[in-house]
N, CA, C and O atoms as a MOPAC input file, in Angstrom:
PM7 MOZYME 1SCF
protein

 N    -44.55600 1   100.52400 1   230.10800 1
 C    -44.89000 1   100.59800 1   231.30500 1
 C    -46.04200 1    99.59200 1   231.75000 1
 O    -47.09600 1    99.56900 1   231.11400 1
 N    -45.85700 1    98.84600 1   232.73300 1
 C    -46.89500 1    97.71900 1   232.97400 1
 C    -48.03800 1    98.21400 1   234.12300 1
 O    -47.82100 1    99.00500 1   235.04100 1
 N    -49.04800 1    97.67300 1   233.88200 1
 C    -50.05800 1    98.06300 1   234.92600 1
 C    -49.94000 1    97.18300 1   236.29700 1
 O    -49.72300 1    95.97100 1   236.27400 1
 N    -50.09400 1    97.86800 1   237.37700 1
 C    -50.18700 1    97.15500 1   238.52800 1
 C    -51.34600 1    96.26500 1   238.78500 1
 O    -52.36100 1    96.32200 1   238.09000 1
 N    -51.18700 1    95.35600 1   239.88200 1
 C    -52.26100 1    94.40600 1   240.08100 1
 C    -53.54000 1    95.14300 1   240.23700 1
 O    -54.52300 1    94.75300 1   239.60700 1
 N    -53.62800 1    96.33200 1   241.14000 1
 C    -54.84500 1    97.00100 1   241.37100 1
 C    -55.67300 1    97.59600 1   240.07500 1
 O    -56.87800 1    97.47100 1   239.86000 1
 N    -54.62600 1    98.32300 1   239.22100 1
 C    -54.92300 1    98.76600 1   238.04800 1
 C    -55.68600 1    97.52500 1   237.14900 1
 O    -56.80600 1    97.64500 1   236.65300 1
 N    -55.07000 1    96.65100 1   237.07900 1
 C    -55.42600 1    95.42700 1   236.19100 1
 C    -56.83300 1    94.79900 1   236.55000 1
 O    -57.52100 1    94.19100 1   235.72900 1
 N    -57.15600 1    94.99800 1   237.77300 1
 C    -58.50100 1    94.58700 1   238.80600 1
 C    -59.43000 1    95.50400 1   238.13500 1
 O    -60.29500 1    95.09500 1   237.36100 1
 N    -59.26800 1    96.65300 1   238.40600 1
 C    -60.20200 1    97.80800 1   237.70200 1
 C    -60.59400 1    97.61400 1   236.41200 1
 O    -61.76100 1    97.42900 1   236.06700 1
 N    -59.44800 1    97.65900 1   235.54100 1
 C    -59.52200 1    97.51200 1   234.17100 1
 C    -60.50300 1    96.07100 1   233.78400 1
 O    -61.45200 1    96.04200 1   233.00000 1
 N    -60.02000 1    95.08100 1   234.48300 1
 C    -60.73700 1    93.78400 1   234.17600 1
 C    -62.28300 1    93.76900 1   234.65600 1
 O    -63.12100 1    93.16000 1   233.98900 1
 N    -62.61600 1    94.44100 1   235.80000 1
 C    -63.82700 1    94.51500 1   236.29200 1
 C    -64.68400 1    95.37500 1   235.44700 1
 O    -65.86900 1    95.05000 1   235.36300 1
 N    -64.25200 1    96.47500 1   234.77600 1
 C    -64.84800 1    97.06900 1   233.75500 1
 C    -65.26200 1    96.56000 1   232.61700 1
 O    -66.40600 1    96.77600 1   232.21600 1
 N    -64.40200 1    95.82500 1   231.95300 1
 C    -64.56100 1    95.04100 1   230.76400 1
 C    -65.41000 1    93.69200 1   231.13800 1
 O    -66.00800 1    93.15400 1   230.20600 1
 N    -65.48200 1    93.22400 1   232.19200 1
 C    -66.33000 1    92.03200 1   232.42900 1
 C    -67.78600 1    92.73600 1   232.47500 1
 O    -68.76700 1    92.04100 1   232.21100 1
 N    -67.93600 1    93.99500 1   232.77900 1
 C    -69.44200 1    94.32000 1   232.90600 1
 C    -69.82100 1    94.38200 1   231.34100 1
 O    -71.00000 1    94.20600 1   231.03500 1
 N    -68.84800 1    94.63000 1   230.32600 1
 C    -69.27000 1    95.01800 1   228.88000 1
 C    -69.31000 1    93.51400 1   228.01000 1
 O    -70.14700 1    93.23500 1   227.15100 1
 N    -68.29400 1    92.72000 1   228.42200 1
 C    -68.01600 1    91.47000 1   227.65600 1
 C    -68.27400 1    90.07900 1   228.32600 1
 O    -68.24200 1    89.01300 1   227.71100 1
 N    -68.49900 1    90.20000 1   229.47900 1
 C    -68.74800 1    88.98200 1   230.48600 1
 C    -67.55200 1    88.16400 1   230.91300 1
 O    -66.41400 1    88.61300 1   230.77200 1
 N    -67.75900 1    87.10300 1   231.37600 1
 C    -66.51700 1    86.38400 1   231.88600 1
 C    -65.38000 1    85.91900 1   231.07100 1
 O    -64.33900 1    85.47000 1   231.55100 1
 N    -65.65800 1    86.06200 1   229.67500 1
 C    -64.48300 1    86.04100 1   228.76600 1
 C    -63.47600 1    86.80200 1   229.07400 1
 O    -62.42000 1    86.56600 1   228.48600 1
 N    -63.50600 1    87.67600 1   229.85400 1
 C    -62.58900 1    88.88600 1   230.02600 1
 C    -61.39900 1    88.30900 1   230.73300 1
 O    -60.23800 1    88.66000 1   230.52400 1
 N    -61.85800 1    87.22200 1   231.74900 1
 C    -60.92800 1    86.58500 1   232.67200 1
 C    -59.65100 1    85.93500 1   231.97600 1
 O    -58.56400 1    85.71600 1   232.51100 1
 N    -60.04500 1    85.66500 1   230.60300 1
 C    -58.84400 1    85.13200 1   229.96400 1
 C    -58.11300 1    86.06500 1   229.28100 1
 O    -57.11400 1    85.65000 1   228.69400 1
 N    -58.42800 1    87.45100 1   229.20900 1
 C    -57.59600 1    88.37300 1   228.60000 1
 C    -56.54800 1    88.84300 1   229.37600 1
 O    -56.72100 1    88.88300 1   230.59400 1
 N    -55.52600 1    89.19500 1   228.91700 1
 C    -54.20500 1    89.84600 1   229.36700 1
 C    -54.69000 1    91.24900 1   229.77200 1
 O    -55.39000 1    91.83600 1   228.94700 1
 N    -54.38600 1    91.91300 1   231.03000 1
 C    -54.65900 1    92.98900 1   231.37800 1
 C    -53.50000 1    93.98400 1   231.09700 1
 O    -52.87000 1    94.41400 1   232.06200 1
 N    -53.24000 1    94.30000 1   230.08200 1
 C    -51.84900 1    95.21700 1   229.79000 1
 C    -52.22400 1    96.56000 1   229.10900 1
 O    -53.36500 1    96.99200 1   228.94000 1
 N    -51.02100 1    97.15400 1   228.73900 1
 C    -50.89900 1    98.47600 1   228.46200 1
 C    -51.91000 1    98.70600 1   227.06700 1
 O    -52.60200 1    99.70700 1   226.88000 1
 N    -51.81500 1    97.60000 1   226.21000 1
 C    -52.39700 1    97.51600 1   224.81500 1
 C    -53.98100 1    97.46100 1   225.25100 1
 O    -54.75500 1    98.14400 1   224.58200 1
 N    -54.43700 1    96.77700 1   226.20600 1
 C    -55.76200 1    96.55600 1   226.42500 1
 C    -56.19300 1    97.92400 1   227.01100 1
 O    -57.21800 1    98.46100 1   226.59200 1
 N    -55.59400 1    98.37500 1   227.76500 1
 C    -55.95600 1    99.67400 1   228.32700 1
 C    -56.03800 1   100.71800 1   227.39300 1
 O    -56.89100 1   101.59000 1   227.55900 1
 N    -55.25200 1   100.75600 1   226.40900 1
 C    -55.34200 1   101.65200 1   225.28900 1
 C    -56.46100 1   101.36000 1   224.26900 1
 O    -56.84200 1   102.26600 1   223.52800 1
 N    -56.93100 1   100.28800 1   224.21300 1
 C    -58.29700 1    99.84600 1   223.52400 1
 C    -59.36100 1   100.36600 1   224.38400 1
 O    -60.16200 1   101.20400 1   223.97000 1
 N    -59.38900 1    99.88200 1   225.59600 1
 C    -60.53500 1   100.61000 1   226.40000 1
 C    -60.51200 1   102.01300 1   226.53500 1
 O    -61.62400 1   102.50100 1   226.73700 1
 N    -59.46500 1   102.88900 1   226.47600 1
 C    -59.55300 1   104.14100 1   226.39100 1
 C    -60.18100 1   104.77100 1   225.01400 1
 O    -60.78300 1   105.84400 1   224.98200 1
 N    -59.94800 1   103.95900 1   223.92500 1
 C    -60.47900 1   104.15600 1   222.70000 1
 C    -62.11200 1   104.24100 1   222.72200 1
 O    -62.85600 1   105.14500 1   222.34200 1
 N    -62.41000 1   102.90300 1   223.33500 1
 C    -63.87200 1   102.69800 1   223.69300 1
 C    -64.55100 1   103.94600 1   224.20800 1
 O    -65.52700 1   104.49100 1   223.69100 1
 N    -63.83700 1   104.36500 1   225.40800 1
 C    -64.43100 1   105.49400 1   226.09500 1
 C    -64.40500 1   106.72400 1   225.33000 1
 O    -65.35300 1   107.50000 1   225.44200 1
 N    -63.32600 1   107.02400 1   224.48300 1
 C    -63.52600 1   107.92000 1   223.48300 1
 C    -64.53700 1   108.01000 1   222.62600 1
 O    -65.08800 1   109.10000 1   222.47200 1
 N    -64.94000 1   106.92500 1   221.94900 1
 C    -65.91500 1   106.77000 1   221.30300 1
 C    -67.31900 1   106.98400 1   221.96900 1
 O    -68.27900 1   107.53500 1   221.43100 1
 N    -67.28300 1   106.56400 1   222.96700 1
 C    -68.65600 1   106.60300 1   223.68600 1
 C    -68.73200 1   107.89500 1   224.15300 1
 O    -69.88100 1   108.32600 1   224.24100 1
 N    -67.76600 1   108.70400 1   224.50700 1
 C    -67.85200 1   110.20200 1   224.59300 1
 C    -68.33900 1   110.86600 1   223.52400 1
 O    -69.07900 1   111.82500 1   223.74600 1
 N    -68.08000 1   110.55900 1   222.39200 1
 C    -68.68700 1   111.37400 1   221.25900 1
 C    -70.05300 1   111.18700 1   221.28900 1
 O    -70.79300 1   112.15800 1   221.44400 1
 N    -70.48200 1   110.08600 1   221.16200 1
 C    -71.98800 1   109.62200 1   221.35300 1
 C    -72.63600 1   110.21800 1   222.42300 1
 O    -73.77300 1   110.65800 1   222.25300 1
 N    -71.94600 1   110.32200 1   223.77800 1
 C    -72.78800 1   111.06800 1   224.76500 1
 C    -72.91200 1   112.35800 1   224.59900 1
 O    -73.92300 1   112.97000 1   224.94500 1
 N    -71.89400 1   112.89600 1   224.05300 1
 C    -72.18400 1   114.32300 1   223.49000 1
 C    -73.11700 1   114.70000 1   222.76500 1
 O    -73.73200 1   115.75200 1   222.94400 1
 N    -73.36500 1   113.77500 1   221.73300 1
 C    -74.49700 1   113.91000 1   220.64000 1
 C    -75.77200 1   113.64200 1   221.33600 1
 O    -76.76900 1   114.13400 1   220.80600 1
 N    -75.94800 1   112.91200 1   222.49100 1
 C    -77.06300 1   112.50400 1   223.00700 1
 C    -77.48700 1   113.59800 1   223.92100 1
 O    -78.67200 1   113.55700 1   224.25200 1
 N    -76.73300 1   114.61100 1   224.41600 1
 C    -76.86000 1   115.66800 1   225.30600 1
 C    -77.81500 1   116.48100 1   224.40600 1
 O    -78.81900 1   116.96000 1   224.93400 1
 N    -77.57100 1   116.69200 1   222.99300 1
 C    -78.30100 1   117.43000 1   222.36400 1
 C    -79.74600 1   116.98300 1   221.75700 1
 O    -80.39400 1   117.61800 1   220.92600 1
 N    -80.11000 1   115.71500 1   222.37700 1
 C    -81.60700 1   115.25500 1   221.96800 1
 C    -82.34400 1   115.62900 1   223.09700 1
 O    -82.00900 1   115.47100 1   224.27100 1
 N    -83.60500 1   116.25300 1   222.56600 1
 C    -84.56000 1   116.76900 1   223.66000 1
 C    -85.04000 1   115.63500 1   224.34800 1
 O    -84.87500 1   114.51100 1   223.87400 1
 N    -85.63900 1   115.82700 1   225.45900 1
 C    -86.18600 1   114.67400 1   226.35800 1
 C    -87.59600 1   114.73200 1   225.98600 1
 O    -88.12200 1   115.78000 1   225.61100 1
 N    -88.22600 1   113.60500 1   226.08500 1
 C    -89.76900 1   113.42400 1   225.81600 1
 C    -90.65400 1   114.46100 1   226.24600 1
 O    -90.48200 1   115.02600 1   227.32600 1
 N    -91.56900 1   114.74100 1   225.48800 1
 C    -92.57600 1   115.82200 1   225.68400 1
 C    -93.64300 1   115.32200 1   226.66400 1
 O    -93.97600 1   114.14900 1   226.49500 1
 N    -94.15700 1   115.89900 1   227.52000 1
 C    -95.24700 1   115.42800 1   228.42900 1
 C    -96.59900 1   116.29200 1   227.88000 1
 O    -96.69900 1   117.51300 1   227.75700 1
 N    -97.60900 1   115.23800 1   227.59000 1
 C    -98.82900 1   115.85600 1   226.77400 1
 C    -99.44200 1   116.73500 1   227.92400 1
 O    -99.38800 1   116.33600 1   229.08700 1
 N   -100.07400 1   118.03300 1   227.56500 1
 C   -100.79700 1   118.93400 1   228.35200 1
 C    -99.76100 1   120.14000 1   228.76900 1
 O   -100.24500 1   121.17000 1   229.23900 1
 N    -98.54900 1   120.03800 1   228.62600 1
 C    -97.79000 1   121.10800 1   229.09400 1
 C    -98.00500 1   122.10400 1   227.59300 1
 O    -98.48900 1   121.74200 1   226.52000 1
 N    -97.48900 1   123.37200 1   227.95900 1
 C    -97.38700 1   124.24300 1   226.71400 1
 C    -96.04100 1   123.91100 1   225.94700 1
 O    -94.93400 1   123.83400 1   226.48100 1
 N    -96.30500 1   123.74000 1   224.69000 1
 C    -95.42500 1   123.59900 1   223.67000 1
 C    -94.00100 1   124.43800 1   223.80100 1
 O    -92.83200 1   124.05900 1   223.73500 1
 N    -94.65100 1   125.85000 1   224.03300 1
 C    -93.42000 1   126.90600 1   224.08700 1
 C    -92.57400 1   126.66300 1   225.26500 1
 O    -91.35200 1   126.56200 1   225.14900 1
 N    -93.21200 1   126.56000 1   226.45700 1
 C    -92.52200 1   126.26200 1   227.64300 1
 C    -91.64900 1   125.04200 1   227.43600 1
 O    -90.47100 1   125.07400 1   227.79400 1
 N    -92.13100 1   124.06200 1   226.92300 1
 C    -91.23100 1   122.76700 1   226.80200 1
 C    -90.08900 1   123.02200 1   225.85000 1
 O    -88.97800 1   122.55800 1   226.10900 1
 N    -90.28400 1   123.67500 1   224.85500 1
 C    -89.19000 1   124.05700 1   224.04700 1
 C    -87.99700 1   124.95600 1   224.43300 1
 O    -86.83800 1   124.81300 1   224.04300 1
 N    -88.52800 1   126.02200 1   225.36400 1
 C    -87.57200 1   127.04900 1   225.87200 1
 C    -86.77400 1   126.11100 1   226.95000 1
 O    -85.54700 1   126.07500 1   226.86300 1
 N    -87.44400 1   125.34200 1   227.97400 1
 C    -86.98300 1   124.53100 1   228.78900 1
 C    -86.01800 1   123.49100 1   228.22100 1
 O    -85.00300 1   123.22400 1   228.86600 1
 N    -86.25200 1   122.91900 1   227.12100 1
 C    -85.17100 1   121.73900 1   226.41600 1
 C    -84.04600 1   122.53400 1   225.85100 1
 O    -82.88900 1   122.11300 1   225.86300 1
 N    -84.38700 1   123.66800 1   225.36400 1
 C    -83.01700 1   124.43700 1   224.77100 1
 C    -82.25900 1   124.98400 1   225.97500 1
 O    -81.06100 1   125.24800 1   225.86200 1
 N    -82.89400 1   125.16100 1   227.09600 1
 C    -81.63700 1   125.55900 1   228.16000 1
 C    -80.94600 1   124.39700 1   228.82400 1
 O    -79.79300 1   124.41400 1   229.25500 1
 N    -81.95400 1   123.18700 1   228.86000 1
 C    -81.46600 1   122.03000 1   229.47300 1
 C    -80.30000 1   121.43800 1   228.59900 1
 O    -79.36400 1   120.89600 1   229.18800 1
 N    -80.30400 1   121.50900 1   227.29900 1
 C    -79.53300 1   121.26200 1   226.16500 1
 C    -78.06200 1   121.94200 1   226.54100 1
 O    -76.98100 1   121.40600 1   226.78200 1
 N    -78.45700 1   123.32700 1   226.49200 1
 C    -77.15200 1   124.29300 1   226.79000 1
 C    -76.43500 1   123.85000 1   228.26000 1
 O    -75.21200 1   123.75400 1   228.36700 1
 N    -77.34000 1   123.60300 1   229.34100 1
 C    -76.63800 1   123.18200 1   230.65400 1
 C    -76.11900 1   121.75900 1   230.18500 1
 O    -74.90700 1   121.82600 1   230.39500 1
 N    -76.36600 1   120.63900 1   229.71500 1
 C    -75.71900 1   119.58700 1   229.56600 1
 C    -74.56600 1   119.65200 1   228.90200 1
 O    -73.59400 1   118.94400 1   229.16800 1
 N    -74.61500 1   120.63600 1   227.86200 1
 C    -73.16900 1   120.78800 1   227.22300 1
 C    -72.18100 1   121.47200 1   228.02200 1
 O    -70.98700 1   121.19300 1   227.90700 1
 N    -72.68200 1   122.52000 1   228.98100 1
 C    -71.69000 1   123.20100 1   229.62200 1
 C    -71.01300 1   122.37100 1   230.81000 1
 O    -69.85800 1   122.62500 1   231.15200 1
 N    -71.81600 1   121.31000 1   231.46500 1
 C    -71.27000 1   120.72700 1   232.34100 1
 C    -70.04600 1   119.77200 1   232.04000 1
 O    -69.85100 1   119.44100 1   230.87000 1
 N    -69.27700 1   119.35000 1   232.96700 1
 C    -67.83600 1   118.48600 1   232.65800 1
 C    -68.43700 1   117.10000 1   232.25600 1
 O    -69.41600 1   116.65200 1   232.85300 1
 N    -67.97400 1   116.58900 1   231.47200 1
 C    -68.34300 1   115.03500 1   231.07500 1
 C    -67.65800 1   114.41500 1   231.84200 1
 O    -66.43200 1   114.39000 1   231.72900 1
 N    -68.43000 1   113.67300 1   232.95300 1
 C    -67.88100 1   112.71800 1   233.72900 1
 C    -68.44600 1   111.36900 1   233.69100 1
 O    -67.85100 1   110.41600 1   234.19400 1
 N    -69.74300 1   111.24900 1   233.02200 1
 C    -70.23200 1   109.99000 1   232.68000 1
 C    -70.76600 1   109.81200 1   231.26800 1
 O    -71.00300 1   110.76000 1   230.51900 1
 N    -70.90300 1   108.80200 1   231.02200 1
 C    -71.33500 1   108.40900 1   229.48700 1
 C    -72.56400 1   107.79600 1   229.66600 1
 O    -72.85600 1   107.14400 1   230.66900 1
 N    -73.43700 1   108.02900 1   228.52600 1
 C    -74.91500 1   107.24800 1   228.43200 1
 C    -74.35900 1   105.60500 1   228.22400 1
 O    -73.38100 1   105.14600 1   227.63500 1
 N    -75.32600 1   105.05700 1   228.89700 1
 C    -75.20300 1   103.44600 1   228.88900 1
 C    -75.13800 1   102.96000 1   227.53700 1
 O    -74.29000 1   102.21500 1   227.04700 1
 N    -76.10600 1   103.46100 1   227.02300 1
 C    -76.59600 1   103.07800 1   225.41500 1
 C    -75.18800 1   103.37000 1   224.60300 1
 O    -74.68900 1   102.58700 1   223.79400 1
 N    -74.73100 1   104.46000 1   224.92400 1
 C    -73.45300 1   104.85000 1   224.08800 1
 C    -72.24100 1   103.88500 1   224.37100 1
 O    -71.59200 1   103.42200 1   223.43400 1
 N    -71.93500 1   103.57700 1   225.75500 1
 C    -70.81600 1   102.69200 1   226.04100 1
 C    -71.27500 1   101.24400 1   225.48400 1
 O    -70.39100 1   100.52800 1   225.01400 1
 N    -72.39600 1   100.84700 1   225.50700 1
 C    -72.97900 1    99.32900 1   225.04400 1
 C    -72.50400 1    99.41800 1   223.48800 1
 O    -71.79400 1    98.53500 1   223.00500 1
 N    -72.91100 1   100.45700 1   222.79600 1
 C    -72.86800 1   100.66200 1   221.31400 1
 C    -71.48700 1   100.37300 1   220.95400 1
 O    -71.14200 1    99.44400 1   220.22500 1
 N    -70.62800 1   101.32000 1   221.56900 1
 C    -69.33700 1   101.41300 1   221.31500 1
 C    -68.45400 1    99.98800 1   221.61600 1
 O    -67.68900 1    99.45900 1   220.81000 1
 N    -68.73600 1    99.55000 1   222.87200 1
 C    -68.45700 1    98.02100 1   223.27700 1
 C    -68.68100 1    96.99000 1   222.10200 1
 O    -67.79700 1    96.27900 1   221.62500 1
 N    -69.95800 1    97.01900 1   221.72600 1
 C    -70.42600 1    96.00800 1   220.82200 1
 C    -69.72900 1    95.99200 1   219.36900 1
 O    -69.39500 1    94.96800 1   218.77200 1
 N    -69.52600 1    97.69100 1   218.78000 1
 C    -68.70000 1    97.89300 1   217.58000 1
 C    -67.23800 1    97.37600 1   217.78200 1
 O    -66.58200 1    96.90500 1   216.85300 1
 N    -66.81300 1    97.49000 1   218.96500 1
 C    -65.26700 1    97.40300 1   219.00800 1
 C    -64.77600 1    96.13500 1   219.72600 1
 O    -63.63500 1    96.09300 1   220.18400 1
 N    -65.65600 1    95.06900 1   219.83000 1
 C    -65.53700 1    93.88000 1   220.35400 1
 C    -64.53800 1    93.13500 1   219.56800 1
 O    -63.88000 1    92.29800 1   220.18700 1
 N    -64.29700 1    93.30300 1   218.23900 1
 C    -63.26100 1    92.54400 1   217.58900 1
 C    -62.08100 1    93.11100 1   217.79800 1
 O    -61.07900 1    92.41900 1   217.62400 1
 N    -61.96600 1    94.31000 1   218.16200 1
 C    -60.58700 1    95.03400 1   218.54100 1
 C    -60.18900 1    94.37400 1   220.01500 1
 O    -59.09700 1    93.84900 1   220.23000 1
 N    -61.10100 1    94.47200 1   220.85100 1
 C    -60.54400 1    93.81300 1   222.17200 1
 C    -60.10600 1    92.34700 1   221.89900 1
 O    -59.02100 1    91.90900 1   222.28100 1
 N    -61.13100 1    91.53200 1   221.13100 1
 C    -60.40100 1    90.23700 1   220.70800 1
 C    -59.01300 1    90.01600 1   220.29200 1
 O    -58.16500 1    89.24000 1   220.73200 1
 N    -58.97100 1    90.99600 1   219.21100 1
 C    -57.45000 1    91.05600 1   218.77600 1
 C    -56.59600 1    91.37500 1   219.68200 1
 O    -55.59600 1    90.65800 1   219.71900 1
 N    -56.66700 1    92.28900 1   220.48800 1
 C    -55.76300 1    92.61500 1   221.47300 1
 C    -55.53100 1    91.64700 1   222.37200 1
 O    -54.37800 1    91.43300 1   222.74500 1
 N    -56.60800 1    90.91200 1   222.85700 1
 C    -56.46000 1    89.72300 1   223.67400 1
 C    -55.57400 1    88.58900 1   223.19000 1
 O    -54.83000 1    87.92800 1   223.91400 1
 N    -55.75000 1    88.43000 1   221.79700 1
 C    -54.92700 1    87.39400 1   221.07900 1
 C    -53.47500 1    87.75700 1   220.84700 1
 O    -52.62300 1    86.95800 1   220.45600 1
 N    -53.25000 1    89.17200 1   221.15300 1
 C    -51.82900 1    89.66700 1   220.99600 1
 C    -51.67800 1    89.97500 1   219.49800 1
 O    -50.61300 1    89.74100 1   218.92700 1
 N    -52.70200 1    90.48000 1   218.88100 1
 C    -52.43200 1    90.98800 1   217.32800 1
 C    -52.34000 1    92.37000 1   217.22300 1
 O    -52.14100 1    92.89400 1   216.12700 1

């Protein structure tokens, strides 16, 4: 199944945000889409773990109130549907998978 021009443009613009203008030379095909899906899957695992990290403590607040609010917020973040990824997770996944994208672009 080939990607239509619109889908290729969407995929290309997403990858340009991660890897820069070199993406303009890459073929936007099914294999590149699958590699991008894998990147988002890896980013999602990281984002799920980031939801478990307590947010910064504000000095002067009650530690007991802070801990109970953080526990509640962690639970709520886990219950909501995952529609977004943490930017740091996407960038880390993009960095670690760059060689895979370059191989895909080279047809390997």
